VEXTI-715422 format. One record per residue (C-alpha): residue in one letter; chain; x, y, z. Coordinates in steps of 0.25 Angstrom, whole numbers, plus 5000, padded with zeros to 4 digits. Layout:
<selos>
{selo 'A'; 'A'; {X; Y; Z}}
...
</selos>
This chain:
<selos>
{selo 'X'; 'A'; {5000; 5000; 5001}}
{selo 'X'; 'A'; {5005; 5015; 4996}}
{selo 'X'; 'A'; {5000; 5028; 4999}}
{selo 'X'; 'A'; {4998; 5039; 4990}}
{selo 'X'; 'A'; {4992; 5052; 4990}}
{selo 'X'; 'A'; {4983; 5057; 4982}}
{selo 'X'; 'A'; {4970; 5069; 4982}}
{selo 'X'; 'A'; {4955; 5069; 4983}}
{selo 'X'; 'A'; {4948; 5077; 4975}}
{selo 'X'; 'A'; {4935; 5081; 4980}}
{selo 'X'; 'A'; {4924; 5092; 4980}}
{selo 'X'; 'A'; {4926; 5105; 4990}}
{selo 'X'; 'A'; {4920; 5100; 5003}}
{selo 'X'; 'A'; {4917; 5115; 5004}}
{selo 'X'; 'A'; {4910; 5116; 4993}}
{selo 'X'; 'A'; {4894; 5111; 4991}}
{selo 'X'; 'A'; {4894; 5096; 4985}}
{selo 'X'; 'A'; {4884; 5094; 4971}}
{selo 'X'; 'A'; {4884; 5080; 4971}}
{selo 'X'; 'A'; {4871; 5078; 4978}}
{selo 'X'; 'A'; {4864; 5090; 4970}}
{selo 'X'; 'A'; {4866; 5083; 4957}}
{selo 'X'; 'A'; {4854; 5073; 4951}}
{selo 'X'; 'A'; {4863; 5062; 4946}}
{selo 'X'; 'A'; {4861; 5054; 4934}}
{selo 'X'; 'A'; {4858; 5038; 4936}}
{selo 'X'; 'A'; {4866; 5035; 4929}}
{selo 'X'; 'A'; {4878; 5043; 4933}}
{selo 'X'; 'A'; {4876; 5036; 4948}}
{selo 'X'; 'A'; {4878; 5023; 4942}}
{selo 'X'; 'A'; {4892; 5026; 4938}}
{selo 'X'; 'A'; {4900; 5033; 4927}}
{selo 'X'; 'A'; {4898; 5020; 4917}}
{selo 'X'; 'A'; {4884; 5023; 4916}}
{selo 'X'; 'A'; {4883; 5038; 4915}}
{selo 'X'; 'A'; {4884; 5046; 4899}}
{selo 'X'; 'A'; {4896; 5053; 4896}}
{selo 'X'; 'A'; {4889; 5066; 4900}}
{selo 'X'; 'A'; {4880; 5065; 4910}}
{selo 'X'; 'A'; {4869; 5079; 4916}}
{selo 'X'; 'A'; {4867; 5080; 4930}}
{selo 'X'; 'A'; {4858; 5089; 4934}}
{selo 'X'; 'A'; {4858; 5097; 4950}}
{selo 'X'; 'A'; {4848; 5092; 4958}}
{selo 'X'; 'A'; {4837; 5103; 4958}}
{selo 'X'; 'A'; {4838; 5114; 4970}}
{selo 'X'; 'A'; {4851; 5108; 4973}}
{selo 'X'; 'A'; {4863; 5119; 4974}}
{selo 'X'; 'A'; {4875; 5114; 4965}}
{selo 'X'; 'A'; {4889; 5121; 4960}}
{selo 'X'; 'A'; {4899; 5117; 4953}}
{selo 'X'; 'A'; {4909; 5108; 4959}}
{selo 'X'; 'A'; {4924; 5102; 4955}}
{selo 'X'; 'A'; {4918; 5087; 4962}}
{selo 'X'; 'A'; {4902; 5081; 4961}}
{selo 'X'; 'A'; {4902; 5069; 4970}}
{selo 'X'; 'A'; {4890; 5061; 4973}}
{selo 'X'; 'A'; {4894; 5045; 4975}}
{selo 'X'; 'A'; {4895; 5039; 4964}}
{selo 'X'; 'A'; {4898; 5051; 4955}}
{selo 'X'; 'A'; {4910; 5060; 4953}}
{selo 'X'; 'A'; {4911; 5071; 4945}}
{selo 'X'; 'A'; {4920; 5083; 4943}}
{selo 'X'; 'A'; {4921; 5094; 4937}}
{selo 'X'; 'A'; {4927; 5099; 4924}}
{selo 'X'; 'A'; {4940; 5106; 4929}}
{selo 'X'; 'A'; {4944; 5095; 4937}}
{selo 'X'; 'A'; {4940; 5083; 4928}}
{selo 'X'; 'A'; {4948; 5091; 4916}}
{selo 'X'; 'A'; {4961; 5089; 4926}}
{selo 'X'; 'A'; {4957; 5075; 4929}}
{selo 'X'; 'A'; {4957; 5072; 4915}}
{selo 'X'; 'A'; {4969; 5079; 4911}}
{selo 'X'; 'A'; {4977; 5069; 4921}}
{selo 'X'; 'A'; {4969; 5056; 4917}}
{selo 'X'; 'A'; {4962; 5058; 4901}}
{selo 'X'; 'A'; {4958; 5044; 4902}}
{selo 'X'; 'A'; {4949; 5045; 4914}}
{selo 'X'; 'A'; {4934; 5047; 4908}}
{selo 'X'; 'A'; {4922; 5055; 4912}}
{selo 'X'; 'A'; {4909; 5059; 4909}}
{selo 'X'; 'A'; {4904; 5073; 4908}}
{selo 'X'; 'A'; {4894; 5078; 4918}}
{selo 'X'; 'A'; {4885; 5092; 4917}}
{selo 'X'; 'A'; {4879; 5097; 4929}}
{selo 'X'; 'A'; {4867; 5104; 4926}}
{selo 'X'; 'A'; {4861; 5113; 4937}}
{selo 'X'; 'A'; {4847; 5118; 4930}}
{selo 'X'; 'A'; {4844; 5128; 4941}}
{selo 'X'; 'A'; {4857; 5134; 4939}}
{selo 'X'; 'A'; {4858; 5134; 4925}}
{selo 'X'; 'A'; {4872; 5127; 4924}}
{selo 'X'; 'A'; {4881; 5115; 4922}}
{selo 'X'; 'A'; {4893; 5110; 4926}}
{selo 'X'; 'A'; {4903; 5099; 4921}}
{selo 'X'; 'A'; {4907; 5088; 4926}}
{selo 'X'; 'A'; {4916; 5074; 4923}}
{selo 'X'; 'A'; {4913; 5060; 4931}}
{selo 'X'; 'A'; {4926; 5055; 4928}}
{selo 'X'; 'A'; {4928; 5040; 4928}}
{selo 'X'; 'A'; {4940; 5041; 4937}}
{selo 'X'; 'A'; {4947; 5028; 4943}}
{selo 'X'; 'A'; {4942; 5022; 4955}}
{selo 'X'; 'A'; {4953; 5016; 4967}}
{selo 'X'; 'A'; {4946; 5006; 4976}}
{selo 'X'; 'A'; {4945; 5012; 4991}}
{selo 'X'; 'A'; {4951; 5002; 5000}}
{selo 'X'; 'A'; {4945; 5001; 5015}}
{selo 'X'; 'A'; {4937; 5014; 5015}}
{selo 'X'; 'A'; {4935; 5015; 5028}}
{selo 'X'; 'A'; {4947; 5016; 5033}}
{selo 'X'; 'A'; {4949; 5030; 5023}}
{selo 'X'; 'A'; {4954; 5043; 5031}}
{selo 'X'; 'A'; {4942; 5051; 5033}}
{selo 'X'; 'A'; {4945; 5067; 5038}}
{selo 'X'; 'A'; {4934; 5076; 5039}}
{selo 'X'; 'A'; {4926; 5068; 5028}}
{selo 'X'; 'A'; {4938; 5067; 5017}}
{selo 'X'; 'A'; {4945; 5055; 5013}}
{selo 'X'; 'A'; {4959; 5058; 5018}}
{selo 'X'; 'A'; {4962; 5041; 5018}}
{selo 'X'; 'A'; {4960; 5031; 5010}}
{selo 'X'; 'A'; {4966; 5018; 5005}}
{selo 'X'; 'A'; {4963; 5015; 4990}}
{selo 'X'; 'A'; {4966; 5004; 4979}}
{selo 'X'; 'A'; {4974; 5013; 4969}}
{selo 'X'; 'A'; {4976; 5001; 4959}}
{selo 'X'; 'A'; {4977; 5006; 4945}}
{selo 'X'; 'A'; {4976; 5020; 4948}}
{selo 'X'; 'A'; {4989; 5024; 4951}}
{selo 'X'; 'A'; {4990; 5032; 4938}}
{selo 'X'; 'A'; {4976; 5039; 4938}}
{selo 'X'; 'A'; {4977; 5055; 4942}}
{selo 'X'; 'A'; {4962; 5054; 4948}}
{selo 'X'; 'A'; {4954; 5043; 4953}}
{selo 'X'; 'A'; {4941; 5039; 4964}}
{selo 'X'; 'A'; {4941; 5032; 4975}}
{selo 'X'; 'A'; {4928; 5028; 4979}}
{selo 'X'; 'A'; {4925; 5028; 4993}}
{selo 'X'; 'A'; {4912; 5026; 5001}}
{selo 'X'; 'A'; {4900; 5034; 4994}}
{selo 'X'; 'A'; {4912; 5044; 4989}}
{selo 'X'; 'A'; {4923; 5045; 4978}}
{selo 'X'; 'A'; {4937; 5051; 4982}}
{selo 'X'; 'A'; {4944; 5057; 4969}}
{selo 'X'; 'A'; {4958; 5053; 4971}}
{selo 'X'; 'A'; {4969; 5061; 4962}}
{selo 'X'; 'A'; {4985; 5061; 4960}}
{selo 'X'; 'A'; {4995; 5073; 4964}}
{selo 'X'; 'A'; {4995; 5078; 4950}}
{selo 'X'; 'A'; {4978; 5080; 4948}}
{selo 'X'; 'A'; {4979; 5086; 4963}}
{selo 'X'; 'A'; {4987; 5095; 4960}}
{selo 'X'; 'A'; {4981; 5100; 4946}}
{selo 'X'; 'A'; {4967; 5100; 4953}}
{selo 'X'; 'A'; {4973; 5110; 4964}}
{selo 'X'; 'A'; {4980; 5118; 4952}}
{selo 'X'; 'A'; {4967; 5119; 4945}}
{selo 'X'; 'A'; {4959; 5123; 4957}}
{selo 'X'; 'A'; {4945; 5117; 4957}}
{selo 'X'; 'A'; {4936; 5124; 4963}}
{selo 'X'; 'A'; {4929; 5115; 4974}}
{selo 'X'; 'A'; {4938; 5102; 4972}}
{selo 'X'; 'A'; {4946; 5098; 4984}}
{selo 'X'; 'A'; {4961; 5092; 4982}}
{selo 'X'; 'A'; {4965; 5084; 4995}}
{selo 'X'; 'A'; {4974; 5072; 4996}}
{selo 'X'; 'A'; {4970; 5059; 5001}}
{selo 'X'; 'A'; {4979; 5047; 5006}}
{selo 'X'; 'A'; {4976; 5035; 4998}}
{selo 'X'; 'A'; {4981; 5022; 5005}}
{selo 'X'; 'A'; {4984; 5013; 4991}}
{selo 'X'; 'A'; {4980; 4997; 4994}}
{selo 'X'; 'A'; {4973; 4987; 4986}}
{selo 'X'; 'A'; {4961; 4978; 4989}}
</selos>
């Protein structure tokens, strides 16, 4: 077993979260493979919504345009589907990407170190992900978006509003 430092990218917890304000199409909830290449998601009537760099409502995770483009520069082989979030009450739309990021396996989730509601340390099987600049670690009813140092630095330089980049300790192991 070896230990390596990685970074979690997540929605800034000081801003309101929008995932529950959306009406998700059933085919999206079934999984990435069931969704169309472009999907339209509507903001629920009477619900507040503001553009965010990450929209998460398990099992869905949408990444904003700017964030997606930076990931795709380093990992052009990752496929994505375009998602348009329509807010009929505010007469606007926001574009997101649902990226088919590779997934690691969380090992012993009950042993993860949690501080202030954030996963600070976790054990995962990263087999086959050695060269991936970004990947997911499913953790209970959420997904941690993990990035390597080079991508974390690019994201910080880009200064994407509403995006939090923080270190996470991943202990590598296999099942």
